[in-house]
C-alpha positions as CSV (number, residue, x, y, z in Angstrom):
1,M,7.7,-72.5,146.2
2,L,7.4,-68.7,145.8
3,Y,5.6,-68.5,149.2
4,G,8.3,-70.5,150.9
5,I,11.0,-68.1,149.5
6,L,9.0,-65.0,150.6
7,T,8.4,-66.4,154.1
8,A,12.1,-67.2,154.5
9,I,13.2,-63.8,153.5
10,T,10.6,-62.1,155.7
11,A,11.6,-64.2,158.7
12,L,15.3,-63.5,158.1
13,L,14.9,-59.7,157.8
14,L,12.4,-59.6,160.8
15,A,14.8,-61.5,163.0
16,A,17.8,-59.4,162.0
17,L,15.9,-56.2,162.7
18,L,14.5,-57.4,166.0
19,S,17.9,-58.6,167.1
20,A,19.3,-55.2,166.6
21,L,16.4,-53.5,168.4
22,V,16.5,-55.6,171.5
23,R,20.1,-54.9,172.2
24,A,19.7,-51.5,173.9
25,P,16.7,-52.6,176.1
26,A,18.6,-55.7,177.3
27,L,21.7,-53.6,178.2
28,R,19.5,-51.1,180.0
29,L,17.7,-53.8,182.0
30,G,20.9,-55.7,182.8
31,L,19.9,-58.8,180.9
32,V,23.4,-59.8,179.8
33,D,25.5,-63.0,179.6
34,R,28.4,-62.6,182.0
35,R,30.1,-65.9,181.1
36,R,31.9,-64.2,178.2
37,P,34.8,-61.8,178.3
38,R,32.4,-58.9,177.9
39,P,28.7,-58.6,178.8
40,V,26.5,-59.5,175.8
41,P,22.7,-58.9,175.8
42,L,20.6,-62.0,176.1
43,L,17.4,-61.1,174.2
44,G,18.5,-62.2,170.8
45,G,16.6,-65.4,171.2
46,A,13.4,-63.5,171.8
47,A,13.9,-61.9,168.3
48,V,14.1,-65.4,166.8
49,V,11.0,-66.6,168.6
50,V,8.9,-63.5,167.6
51,G,10.0,-63.7,164.0
52,T,9.3,-67.4,163.7
53,C,5.9,-67.3,165.4
54,L,4.7,-64.2,163.6
55,V,5.6,-65.4,160.1
56,A,4.3,-68.9,160.7
57,A,1.1,-67.6,162.2
58,A,0.6,-65.1,159.4
59,G,0.9,-67.9,156.8
60,G,-1.8,-70.0,158.6
61,W,-4.0,-67.0,159.1
62,T,-3.9,-65.9,155.5
63,G,-4.4,-69.4,154.3
64,A,-1.2,-69.3,152.2
65,A,0.4,-72.0,154.3
66,P,-2.3,-73.4,156.7
67,L,-1.0,-75.2,159.8
68,S,-2.4,-78.6,160.8
69,D,-3.5,-79.1,164.4
70,T,-0.3,-80.9,165.3
71,V,2.0,-78.2,163.9
72,A,-0.2,-75.5,165.6
73,H,0.2,-77.3,168.9
74,L,3.9,-77.5,168.3
75,L,4.2,-73.8,167.7
76,A,2.1,-73.0,170.8
77,A,4.1,-75.3,173.0
78,G,7.3,-73.9,171.6
79,A,6.1,-70.4,172.5
80,A,5.3,-71.5,176.0
81,V,8.9,-73.0,176.4
82,A,10.2,-69.7,175.0
83,V,8.4,-67.8,177.8
84,L,9.9,-70.1,180.3
85,G,13.3,-69.5,178.8
86,L,12.8,-65.7,179.0
87,A,11.9,-66.1,182.7
88,A,15.2,-68.1,183.1
89,D,17.1,-65.2,181.5
90,V,15.5,-62.7,183.9
91,W,15.4,-64.7,187.2
92,R,18.1,-67.3,186.6
93,L,15.9,-70.3,186.9
94,R,17.6,-73.7,187.6
95,T,18.0,-76.3,184.9
96,P,15.8,-79.0,186.5
97,L,12.8,-76.5,186.4
98,L,13.5,-75.9,182.7
99,L,13.7,-79.6,182.0
100,L,10.4,-80.1,183.7
101,G,8.7,-77.3,181.8
102,A,10.0,-78.6,178.4
103,A,8.8,-82.1,179.3
104,V,5.3,-80.9,180.2
105,A,5.1,-78.9,176.9
106,A,6.4,-81.9,174.9
107,A,3.7,-84.1,176.4
108,F,1.1,-82.1,174.5
109,V,2.9,-82.5,171.1
110,V,4.0,-86.2,170.9
111,P,1.6,-88.3,168.9
112,Y,1.0,-91.2,171.2
113,D,-1.4,-92.9,168.8
114,E,1.5,-93.4,166.4
115,T,4.4,-93.9,168.7
116,G,2.7,-95.8,171.6
117,V,2.7,-94.7,175.2
118,P,6.1,-96.2,176.2
119,A,7.9,-94.8,173.2
120,G,6.0,-91.5,173.6
121,V,7.2,-91.1,177.2
122,V,10.8,-91.7,176.0
123,A,10.3,-89.1,173.2
124,V,9.1,-86.6,175.8
125,V,12.2,-87.1,177.9
126,W,14.4,-86.9,174.8
127,I,12.8,-83.7,173.6
128,A,13.3,-82.0,177.0
129,C,17.0,-83.1,177.1
130,V,17.7,-81.8,173.6
131,A,16.1,-78.5,174.5
132,A,18.3,-78.2,177.6
133,A,21.4,-79.3,175.6
134,F,20.7,-76.6,173.0
135,R,20.9,-74.1,175.8
136,G,24.3,-75.4,176.6
137,L,25.5,-74.6,173.1
138,D,25.0,-70.9,173.8
139,H,28.5,-70.7,175.3
140,A,30.2,-69.5,172.1
141,D,29.5,-66.9,169.6
142,G,27.5,-68.2,166.6
143,L,27.6,-71.8,167.7
144,A,24.0,-72.4,168.7
145,G,22.7,-70.5,165.7
146,T,24.9,-72.4,163.3
147,V,24.0,-75.8,164.7
148,G,20.3,-74.8,164.8
149,V,20.3,-73.7,161.1
150,L,21.9,-76.9,159.9
151,T,19.6,-79.1,162.0
152,A,16.5,-77.2,160.9
153,F,17.4,-77.8,157.2
154,G,17.9,-81.5,157.9
155,A,14.7,-81.9,159.8
156,G,12.9,-79.9,157.1
157,A,14.2,-82.2,154.4
158,C,12.9,-85.2,156.4
159,A,9.5,-83.5,156.8
160,A,9.3,-82.7,153.1
161,A,10.1,-86.3,152.3
162,E,7.1,-87.3,154.5
163,M,4.9,-84.8,152.7
164,M,4.5,-82.7,155.9
165,D,4.5,-79.4,154.0
166,D,3.3,-77.3,157.0
167,L,6.1,-78.6,159.2
168,A,8.7,-78.2,156.5
169,V,7.6,-74.5,156.1
170,L,7.8,-74.0,159.9
171,L,11.4,-75.4,159.9
172,S,12.4,-73.3,156.9
173,V,11.1,-70.2,158.7
174,L,13.0,-71.1,161.8
175,A,16.2,-71.6,159.8
176,A,15.8,-68.2,158.2
177,A,15.1,-66.5,161.5
178,L,18.3,-68.1,162.9
179,T,20.3,-66.9,159.9
180,G,19.1,-63.3,160.6
181,F,20.0,-63.7,164.2
182,L,23.5,-64.9,163.2
183,M,24.2,-61.6,161.6
184,H,24.5,-60.1,165.1
185,N,25.7,-63.3,166.9
186,W,28.8,-64.1,164.9
187,H,32.1,-63.4,166.7
188,P,32.3,-60.8,168.2
189,A,28.7,-61.2,169.2
190,R,26.6,-58.1,169.7
191,V,23.7,-60.1,171.1
192,A,23.4,-63.6,172.6
193,F,20.8,-66.3,172.2
194,G,19.8,-66.7,175.8
195,A,17.6,-69.4,177.3
196,C,14.6,-68.0,175.5
197,G,15.9,-68.7,172.0
198,S,17.9,-71.8,172.8
199,L,15.1,-73.6,174.5
200,F,12.7,-72.7,171.8
201,T,15.0,-73.8,169.0
202,G,15.9,-77.1,170.6
203,F,12.3,-77.8,171.5
204,V,10.9,-77.1,168.0
205,L,13.7,-79.1,166.3
206,A,13.4,-82.1,168.6
207,C,9.6,-82.2,168.3
208,A,9.8,-81.9,164.5
209,V,12.2,-84.9,164.4
210,V,9.8,-87.0,166.6
211,L,6.8,-86.1,164.4
212,T,8.7,-87.0,161.2
213,R,9.8,-90.4,162.6
214,A,6.4,-91.3,164.1
215,G,5.3,-94.7,162.9
216,Y,8.7,-96.0,162.0
217,D,10.5,-98.8,163.9
218,P,12.1,-97.6,167.1
219,V,15.7,-98.7,166.2
220,S,15.9,-96.8,162.9
221,S,14.1,-93.8,164.5
222,A,16.6,-93.7,167.3
223,A,19.4,-93.8,164.7
224,V,18.0,-90.9,162.7
225,M,17.2,-88.8,165.9
226,F,20.8,-89.3,167.1
227,A,22.3,-88.4,163.7
228,L,20.3,-85.2,163.5
229,T,21.3,-84.1,166.9
230,A,24.8,-85.6,167.2
231,T,26.6,-82.3,167.9
232,V,24.2,-81.4,170.7
233,S,24.4,-84.9,172.2
234,A,28.2,-85.0,172.1
235,D,28.5,-81.6,173.9
236,A,26.0,-82.7,176.6
237,V,27.7,-86.0,177.2
238,L,31.1,-84.3,177.3
239,V,30.0,-81.8,179.9
240,A,28.2,-84.5,182.0
241,V,31.1,-86.9,182.1
242,S,33.8,-84.3,182.7
243,R,31.8,-82.8,185.6
244,R,31.2,-86.2,187.0
245,L,34.9,-87.0,186.9
246,V,35.9,-83.9,188.8
247,R,32.8,-84.1,191.1
248,R,31.4,-80.7,190.1
249,P,27.7,-80.1,190.2
250,S,26.2,-80.8,186.8
251,A,24.0,-77.7,186.9
252,R,26.9,-75.3,187.7
253,R,28.2,-73.4,184.7
254,A,31.9,-73.9,183.8
255,P,34.1,-73.5,180.7
256,D,34.1,-77.2,179.9
257,H,32.0,-77.4,176.7
258,V,33.2,-78.5,173.3
259,A,34.0,-75.0,172.0
260,H,35.9,-74.2,175.2
261,R,38.2,-77.2,174.8
262,L,38.7,-76.5,171.2
263,R,39.8,-73.0,172.1
264,R,42.3,-74.6,174.5
265,L,43.8,-76.4,171.6
266,G,44.5,-73.1,169.8
267,L,41.4,-72.6,167.6
268,T,39.9,-69.2,167.2
269,P,36.3,-68.6,168.1
270,Q,35.3,-68.6,164.5
271,G,37.4,-71.6,163.8
272,A,35.8,-73.6,166.6
273,T,32.3,-72.7,165.3
274,V,33.1,-73.6,161.7
275,L,34.6,-76.9,162.7
276,L,31.6,-77.8,164.8
277,G,29.3,-76.6,162.0
278,A,31.1,-78.9,159.5
279,G,30.6,-81.8,161.9
280,T,27.0,-81.0,162.3
281,F,26.5,-80.8,158.5
282,A,28.0,-84.3,158.1
283,S,25.9,-85.9,160.8
284,V,22.7,-84.2,159.6
285,L,23.4,-85.4,156.1
286,V,23.8,-89.0,157.3
287,G,20.5,-88.6,159.2
288,V,18.6,-87.4,156.2
289,L,20.0,-90.1,154.0
290,V,19.1,-92.8,156.5
291,H,15.6,-91.3,156.8
292,T,15.0,-91.3,153.1
293,G,16.4,-94.8,152.7
294,L,19.4,-93.8,150.6
295,L,21.7,-95.1,153.3
296,A,21.5,-98.1,155.6
297,R,20.9,-97.3,159.3
298,T,24.2,-98.8,160.1
299,G,25.7,-95.7,158.6
300,V,24.8,-93.9,161.8
301,L,27.4,-96.0,163.6
302,W,30.1,-93.9,161.8
303,V,28.6,-90.8,163.3
304,A,28.4,-92.4,166.8
305,G,32.0,-93.6,166.5
306,A,33.2,-90.1,165.5
307,A,31.2,-88.5,168.3
308,L,32.6,-90.9,170.9
309,A,36.2,-90.4,169.7
310,A,35.8,-86.7,169.9
311,V,34.4,-86.9,173.4
312,V,37.2,-89.1,174.6
313,A,39.8,-86.9,173.0
314,L,38.4,-83.7,174.4
315,L,38.2,-85.2,177.9
316,R,42.0,-85.1,177.9
317,V,41.9,-81.4,177.2
318,P,41.8,-79.5,180.6
319,A,38.5,-77.6,181.0
320,V,40.3,-74.8,182.9
321,R,44.0,-73.8,183.0
322,G,45.8,-75.6,185.8
323,P,47.9,-73.8,188.4
324,R,51.4,-72.8,187.5
325,R,54.4,-74.8,188.8
326,P,55.4,-74.0,192.3
327,G,58.8,-72.8,191.2
328,G,57.6,-70.5,188.5
329,P,56.3,-67.0,188.7
330,A,52.7,-66.9,189.8
331,T,50.4,-64.3,191.3
332,F,47.4,-65.0,193.5
333,R,45.1,-62.2,194.4
334,T,42.0,-62.0,196.5
335,R,39.9,-58.8,196.8
336,T,37.2,-58.0,199.4
337,G,36.3,-54.3,199.2
338,V,39.6,-52.4,199.5
339,H,41.5,-55.4,201.0
340,E,44.1,-57.0,198.8
341,A,46.7,-59.7,199.5
342,R,49.3,-60.4,196.9
343,Q,51.9,-63.1,197.1
344,R,54.6,-63.8,194.6
345,T,57.2,-66.5,194.2
346,G,60.8,-65.7,193.5
347,P,61.9,-62.7,195.7
348,H,59.3,-63.2,198.5
349,E,56.9,-60.3,198.8
350,V,53.7,-60.0,200.7
351,R,51.7,-56.8,200.4
352,H,48.6,-56.1,202.4
353,R,46.5,-53.0,201.7
354,T,43.5,-52.0,203.8
355,G,42.2,-48.6,202.8
356,A,45.1,-46.2,203.1
357,H,47.6,-48.7,204.6
358,D,50.2,-50.3,202.4
359,T,52.9,-52.3,204.1
360,R,55.5,-54.9,203.1
361,S,56.9,-57.7,205.1
362,R,59.7,-57.0,207.4
363,A,62.0,-59.4,205.5
364,D,61.8,-57.2,202.4
365,L,62.1,-53.9,204.3
366,A,65.3,-54.8,206.2
367,G,68.2,-53.3,204.3
368,D,66.1,-51.5,201.7
369,P,67.0,-47.8,201.8
370,R,64.0,-47.0,199.6
371,S,61.5,-47.9,202.4
372,R,59.9,-45.0,204.0
373,T,57.0,-44.1,206.2
374,D,54.6,-41.6,204.8
375,L,53.2,-40.1,208.0
376,A,51.1,-37.5,206.2
377,G,49.2,-40.1,204.2
378,G,49.0,-42.5,207.1
379,R,50.7,-45.5,205.4
380,S,54.0,-47.1,205.1
381,R,55.3,-47.6,201.6
382,A,58.2,-49.7,200.6
383,D,58.0,-49.2,196.8
384,P,56.0,-46.3,195.4
385,A,56.1,-47.8,192.0
386,G,54.9,-51.2,193.3
387,A,51.6,-49.7,194.5
388,S,50.2,-50.2,191.1
389,G,49.9,-53.9,191.7
390,R,52.4,-54.9,188.9
391,R,54.9,-57.6,189.4
392,R,58.3,-56.1,190.0
393,T,61.7,-57.7,190.9
394,A,63.2,-56.4,194.1
395,L,66.1,-54.1,193.3
396,P,69.3,-54.3,195.3
397,G,70.2,-51.4,197.5
398,P,73.0,-49.0,196.7
399,A,76.5,-50.3,196.9
400,R,78.3,-49.8,200.3
401,Q,80.8,-47.0,200.1
402,P,84.4,-47.6,201.2
403,G,84.8,-46.9,205.0
404,S,81.1,-47.2,205.7
405,R,79.7,-49.6,208.2
406,P,78.3,-53.0,207.1
407,D,74.5,-53.5,207.0
408,S,74.6,-55.6,210.1
409,D,76.2,-52.8,212.1
410,R,73.8,-50.3,210.7
411,R,70.8,-52.4,211.6
412,A,72.1,-52.9,215.1
413,A,72.5,-49.2,215.6
414,S,69.1,-48.4,214.2
415,P,66.4,-49.6,216.6
416,Q,63.7,-48.3,214.3
417,V,64.6,-50.9,211.6
418,S,65.3,-53.8,213.9
419,A,62.0,-53.3,215.8
420,P,58.8,-54.7,214.4
421,L,57.4,-52.6,211.6
422,R,54.6,-50.3,212.7
423,V,52.1,-48.3,210.7
424,R,50.9,-45.0,212.0
425,D,47.5,-43.8,211.2
426,G,47.6,-40.1,210.5
């Protein structure tokens, strides 16, 4: 008991310290997550991996918490998956390659003598999918770490119920390391999980669940495995179905995860994480109760029904904000180097800028006494204040003085205005 507390505290402090130390090198190397409003370093997951592996290996080396061969293979396979995830953070590896690597590593961990070959193959595929789904949770501050901590506690409780003390210690160390990482990953995050930490966490948790359920009947095992990973599964199903409906490639990143849609409904980043954490706690609790026999396996149906209802409801929430109504004010911009085209509804205005040229359409310049040609600068300007790119309403020209000629006569007498607009260079 005392050793478990010491290892948890050590893993928490070590992961928190390493998460703070890796931030500067990640920024210097450009290893940042650009999906967020601001770049966030990606090496926070490496701190979790190093902290977990060092503390668990130290316990086995000193003999205070010796690791069995199965758990040692699990830790080594998890480290290999973490290295693959680190390569994905550096070189942007594709998801199918990550799935293949996680499946190969899981094939060395699954106990085929207890599960059988067919069920073992299914377990390998499930482990790889859960690891990839955990990577998808790293789209919001604190979400992957929160779900990982709660799932690790649930899987650790199941391992303790099966008298698998070494696996329970490993999961408690992982939960403590994730807690230390959350000190820097809570909104606003100073460091992100990255593929290194998310793949490692999902892989270790999924393998631990498979090991604890080895030898049980497949139906109850599937129920417990789903309950312990309900949040991850719901997010993965939501993303897969929504991208299928809009015919978007499943491997392309998009703001269509659970937390993104909750934000669309008005929740704050912290509120979305807390809500998903509460749902994770409830589903994990059901999984632990079913595993220990305190609840019938039909209780998982409530978790499945709640997850299905949440997915169906969130599918009605747009993943991205739709275009504005044609009659309302809207701005569309495209930039290529120094080229810019800006169009605006309402008073029609089209502005094209290429280097030092800044012109407006002839329809707007006709009758606008403020339009002038800046020959020294080599560009024609219609609205000096409009060059900043802000939306402005076209102001009417000065009122016609009594006795002055109408605008039509003035335009007819002024060939410079009636002729097509020219821009002189220099």
